[in-house]
C-alpha positions in Angstrom: -45.3 95.0 -23.4 -43.2 92.9 -21.1 -39.7 92.2 -22.3 -37.0 90.0 -20.8 -33.4 90.6 -22.0 -31.0 87.8 -21.4 -27.2 88.0 -21.4 -24.7 85.4 -20.3 -22.7 88.0 -18.2 -22.8 91.7 -17.5 -19.0 92.0 -17.6 -17.1 95.0 -19.0 -17.7 95.1 -22.7 -20.0 95.7 -25.6 -22.8 93.2 -24.7 -23.5 94.8 -21.3 -23.6 98.2 -22.9 -25.8 97.1 -25.7 -28.3 95.3 -23.4 -28.4 98.4 -21.1 -29.0 100.8 -24.0 -31.8 98.8 -25.6 -33.4 97.7 -22.3 -33.2 101.3 -21.0 -34.8 102.6 -24.2 -37.6 100.1 -23.9 -38.0 101.0 -20.2 -38.1 104.7 -21.1 -40.8 104.0 -23.7 -43.0 102.6 -21.0 -42.4 98.8 -21.4 -42.0 96.4 -18.4 -38.4 95.4 -18.8 -36.2 92.9 -17.1 -32.5 92.1 -17.6 -31.4 88.6 -16.7 -27.8 87.4 -16.6 -25.4 85.0 -14.9 -23.0 86.0 -12.1 -19.5 87.0 -13.0 -16.6 84.6 -12.2 -13.8 85.9 -10.0 -11.5 88.3 -11.9 -14.0 89.8 -14.3 -15.1 93.4 -13.8 -18.8 94.0 -13.3 -20.8 96.4 -15.5 -24.2 95.8 -13.9 -24.0 99.4 -12.7 -24.6 100.5 -16.3 -27.8 98.6 -16.5 -28.9 100.2 -13.1 -28.1 103.6 -14.5 -30.8 103.0 -17.2 -33.4 102.3 -14.5 -33.3 98.5 -14.4 -32.2 96.3 -11.6 -30.6 93.1 -13.1 -31.8 89.7 -12.1 -29.3 86.9 -11.8 -29.6 83.2 -12.4 -26.5 81.5 -10.9 -26.6 78.6 -13.2 -26.0 80.8 -16.3 -22.3 80.4 -16.9 -20.0 81.0 -19.9 -18.8 77.4 -20.0 -20.9 74.6 -21.3 -21.9 72.3 -18.4 -24.8 70.4 -16.9 -25.7 73.6 -15.1 -27.1 74.6 -18.5 -30.1 72.3 -17.9 -30.7 74.1 -14.5 -30.4 77.5 -16.2 -33.0 76.4 -18.9 -35.4 75.2 -16.2 -34.9 78.4 -14.1 -35.5 80.6 -17.2 -38.6 78.5 -18.0 -40.0 79.1 -14.5 -39.2 82.8 -14.8 -41.1 82.9 -18.2 -44.1 81.1 -16.6 -44.1 83.5 -13.7 -43.5 86.8 -15.7 -45.3 85.8 -18.9 -43.1 88.0 -21.2 -44.3 89.1 -24.6 -40.7 89.2 -25.9 -37.6 87.4 -24.9 -34.4 89.0 -26.4 -31.2 87.1 -26.0 -27.6 88.4 -26.4 -24.5 86.2 -26.9 -24.5 82.6 -28.2 -24.8 81.0 -24.8 -27.7 83.2 -23.6 -29.4 82.6 -27.0 -29.2 78.9 -26.6 -30.5 78.9 -23.0 -33.2 81.5 -23.7 -34.5 79.8 -26.8 -34.5 76.4 -25.2 -36.5 77.8 -22.3 -38.7 79.6 -24.7 -39.5 76.4 -26.6 -40.6 74.8 -23.3 -42.6 77.9 -22.4 -44.5 78.2 -25.7 
């Protein structure tokens, strides 16, 4: 099964750990797993190393940001294009922002 996990940011905290643990578990179970997130703004500590420790190289979409902006439309479009290219069986979103963007792109996709 192909699974894409989406988080707004992989900053220090529970969301990054949670995504790394579940994505790592799915990866270890033999699934094709991707973790997608936005880049961190200056001043936030990066926890993408934790995702890498679970055998997954994070992918980044620059338009995914914490703040609501017109970039959200770009993020939705880029997620949609990613879904078309990768054809995931499951899209799992984490945090409100990632959920909104991922579900919107998913509606366009299917």
